[in-house]
N, C-alpha and C positions, 0 to 999 in steps of 0.2 A: 504494500500499500504506499509507504514510504517513499519507495523507489519512483513507483508512478506519479507521486505527487511531485517528485521532485524532476522527473522529466516534463510534468506539466509548466513547471515553474520556469522550466528555460526555452519553453516553446511559445509563451503569450506573454504580452507586456506586463510589466513589473506589477502594475498598480491590481490588473487583473487577476492575475497570477496569486499576490499575495493573498486575494478575497479567496481565490478559488481554493489555495492551500489552507488556510484556515479553516475555511468553511469544511473542507475535507476531514480536518485534522479534529474538527469537534465535533463532528458527527461520529468520525473513526471510535474514538478514545471513549464516547460515551454511548454507544449502541452494542450491547451485548449480542443483540442477532446478527448484526453484521461480521463481529468476532468469530461467531459460529459458523458462518458462512464461508470464509476463509480456509476454516481448516480442513484438511485433508477428511473424506469422506468416512474413512473406517474407523477414524478416532470417536471415540464417545462424546456425546453432547455437553461436556461438563467442564468448559474449557478453562478453568480458574486459573490456571498456570500460564496457561497461553495468552490469555485478555491481559494479565499483571506484566505480561513481558509487553505484550502489543500497546498498553497503555503507557507502559515507560518509555519506550520507544519515541511514541506521539509527545509524551511530554517532555521529553528531552528536547525533541525538534520545535516544540513550541516555545521552548525557554530560550533558544539560539535566536527564533525568529522573533520572539518580543525584543529580544535584544537590539536586534537590526531595526525594528521598527519604532520602537522608544526613542531611538535617535534622530529618525527622519524630521525633516521640517515642514511634511505633510500633515496637516489636522488629522484627514482619515488615517494615515498611517497611525499615528499616534493613539486614535480613538478605538482603533483593533487592538493595539498593545493592550491598552487599558482594560478594554473589556476581555482578552483573554488572561490576563491576570486572575481575575475574578475568578472567571469561568473554570478555569484550571487548579485555581487554589494556591499560587504560587507567592507566598506571603514574603518571599526573599525579595522580589519586588517592589514592597510595598514603600522602602525610602524614594523608590522613583516614581511611584503613582504619588505620594505626599509634592515630591516637586513638581508634578504637574500642577498644583494647585496656585498657580500665579494670577493674583486677583488684578493685577496691572494689565494683562493680556484680555480682559475680559468683554472688552468692547472694542476691540480689533478687526475681528472676524465672526462672521455669524455661524460660523462652522468650528469656532470653540466651543461653542455649548456643547456639543455632542462629546469632546475631549473630557469637559469638566463632568460632566451627567456619566461618562463610563468610568474615569477616575473612582468619583462618589460613590457610586455604584459598587465597584469594586471594593474600596474601603467599606462599605457598610458588608458587605457580604463577606469577608474576610475578619470582620470584627476588628479592624485595625483602629487604635489609638491613635489619633492627629493633634498634634501641638494646637492648642487655640490659636493662636498668633496667627498658624496657616488658614485654619478654617474660618473664623470667625469675619475675617472681611466677604466671605461669600454669602452671608446671610443676606444681604438683599437681593442677589439673584437666586440663592440657591436656600431659601428659610427654612424646609422643612428636611433636606438631605443635612443642612450645617446643624440642626438641633437634635437629629439622629445620631449623628457622631458623638457631638458634645455630650449627649445625655450618656455615655459608655463609660464616662468618668465624671461623675458631677461636682464633688469634692474638687477636683484637680481645676475644672474648667468653669469654677464658680463666678471668676469675674465676667468671663464671656458671657455666662447665661443671666447674670445682673446686667449687664449692659442690654442684651436682647430685650431684658424684662421693661427696663425703661424706655426701649423704643416703642413708637405709637407703630401698630400692625395689626396682622390678625391675631382675633383671639385667640386660637387655638395654639400658637405659638408663644403667648404670654401666658398660659396656662401651663402649658409643659414647660416652660422656663421655670413658672414659681414651682410647679410641682418639684422639680429636679432641685432647687434652692431651699425649697421645704425640707425636704428628704434629707440633703446634707448639712442641714441648720447653717447655712454660709453666712460668714463674715458680710454685715451689709443689708443684709435681707431684710432684717428687724426693721433697719431704718426706713428701707426702701418702702415697706408696706406701712407705716406710718406716717411716713409721708404722703403716699400716696390716696391713705382714707379720707374719703369725704364724708364726714359725719353729719346726716342730716336730723337737724331738729325742727319738729313739728308742734307748733302750740296752736290750741284751737279756741279760742277764748268764745264764752257763751253768758246770756245772763238769766240763766233759770232756765228749768224745765229738760227735756231731752232732748239732745241735738244730734242730731247724724253727723258723723265726718268719715269720710274717706279718702284713700287717695290710690291710685291705681299705677301700676309701670307694667312692663311687658318687654320678652326679649325678642329679636328680630332676627332673621337669618338671611345671609345674602348668598345666592347660589350663581354660578359660572360654568359656563361647559364650553370647551373651544376643542376643534379638530386638529388633531397632533398628526403630524408626519415626519418620519427620517426620511433624509435623501439618501436614494440609491448608493451601495458602496459602502457605507458606515455601518459599523456593526449594530445590532440589537441595543433600543436604549432602554433604560427603566428609569421611570418617574418614580418617585413617593409623595405622598400627601397624607399629613396630619389629620386624624380625626379625633372629635370629640365623643363620638358614639361610636360600640364595636361593630364589625362588620365581620363577613365572612373572610375569611384569612388574613384579617389585621392582627399584628402583634402590640401589647404593649411598649411604649418608648418610654413615657414617662409616670412611674404609678404615682398614687395618693387617693385623696377623697375626688378627686376628679379625674382618673387617668386619662392619657392622652395615647392613643394607638396609630399607627402608621399602615398603609397598604402599599401593593409594589406593584406598578403595571408596567410590561413590557410591551414596548412599539416596535414592529418588524420592520426593516428598511424597504421604502416603496410601497409602505402598502397602510392609507390614509386609517387612523383611527376614529371611525365612524362614531363609536359610543363615548371616546375620550374619557377626562378624568374629572369628574362634577367636584366643581371647587366650593364647598360649603365652611361658612365660618358664622356659627351660632354665637350672637352676643349673650353676654353672660354679667351678672349683678357684681361687678369687680369688686364694690364694697364689701359687698357679703364674704367673696372669695378672700378679700384681706384679712377679716376676722378669720375665719377658717383656719387660713395660713400661719396668722398670728396665734392661734390655739394650738397649732399642730407643732410650733417651736417650743412651746411651752410643755407638751406633750399633755394637753387638756382638751374635753371637749369644748365646743361652742356655748355650750349652757353654762360654761363655768366662768366664761370670760366677764367681767364686769362691766368693758368696754363693748358697745355694740355699734353697727353702722346706721342704725335708726333710732331716734329716740321719739315720745311722743306724749303731750302733757294738755291736759283740759285745764282751763282757769276759769272760775265763774267771777264774771266781773262784778268788783266791788270799789271801785274807783282807781285813777290812774296810780298814787302811791302805792297801793297793793299790787296794782298788777306789776309793777317797775319791780318791786321786790320779788314777786313770783316769777317773773320770765328771769330775774337776772340771779336768783340762787337757783333755778332750775339748771340755766348756763353753766355755771360756775361746779353745777354736780358732775357735768360731763367733762367739763375739763379737769377734774379731780380724780375721774375715773383714768382719762388719758395718762395724766400723771404720773398715776401710782403703775399703771401698766409701764410705762417707760421705765421706773424703777426695778420692777422686776425683770425684765432684759437686761437691764445694765447688772445686776445681782447674778442672773445667770451667764454675764459676759456674752450675752448677743449683739449687746448694744455697748457702744463706748460714751464714755463719760460727755464727750465733745458733741458725739452723733446726739445723744440726748436733749442737752443743752441748746443744739439748734431747733429741736423738734418742738411744733406749736401744732394745737389740734385745726383741724380744717372745718371750721364749724359753720353749715350751712343752714342756717336759721330760718323758718317760715313762719308765719304768723297768720292764721286765719279768723276774722272776726264774726264771727256767726252770730252777733248779738240783732236783735230785733231792731232798735235803737241804735243807731251807731254815733252817737253825741255824747260826749266828747269823742273825737276819733283817738284811736291807741296812739299813745305817745313813741316815737321811734327812741330806739335804744342805739347806745353804742357797740360796737364789734356784730352788728346785725348782718349778717353777710347777704341774708335778702328778708325782704318784706312784703307781705301780701295780705289783701282783705279780699273777702268775698262775702 
């Protein structure tokens, strides 16, 4: 088989021969029925030794060919090299794969995307740990693959994961990064959560009798779907997607109270992917999630936390002065909960003294005037982030 492929390589142009050889090697090394067919007919069809020998021969040829292709200036050749490294489990080429991840070349040629996707796919398949400074710059272009690789070592990659959590972007990426940061109790994560948390304080003022009050909110989801196609001559391309809900064949990437999964889809060259990979990004109540992550850092249940993401108080109207006292005391209660929680993180060494000193509660205070007679009007109070009447 190898001899015939070698002859074919000499008789056709180099680019076509490369593809022919690589496809032939891939089929031969992975197809047991083919190995059976090339054996003499008098032998038993249990060709374990022969198959292993055949596989070893092909793997050696693949290594040689990968070494040649990886040095090529052609994106097509380098994409094939990256693909075969993962396909044949050639972990010794891992440093070479990592060197292919040069973010400075991302926008030079559209074909470069195939090289990057092949390299990232092989790194993921081979479970190779990649230095965060090599993979983090790729987050903007390949967010799902970047997070999957960083998730392999959350503690070592905490700075990179924290920078991702701080970036505006898809909710699923934020959840994945926060799950991993909570799992490793990463330095700086408690400060990030307390800084990000928006505490809603809702006050309803009434003048006796039963008054109904309610607020509603909802989560939305956006979806998109496109047709993807790999150019002829390039290897099959794998695309990854992070998911907030489990799907068939999806695997957990970021475990936690809200686990994040990933799915992998392979697109064959020259064949339009009509189904596409639908992109869903369900919004979540980030402030509620922040409280859950804060509780996880303390190994507590949310129900045991003094601080909440939402507070509500009913105040019976009995004059301006009493109203001011009630509102200010309620506001200070919430602030006190925030300050006490900060001290707990400092004691647990999850928050530094300088971080704690800089953190102030981000209160969004809403006042609803439910009085039938709205005279006198409710007075404004300092530090009210928001003032509403209805």
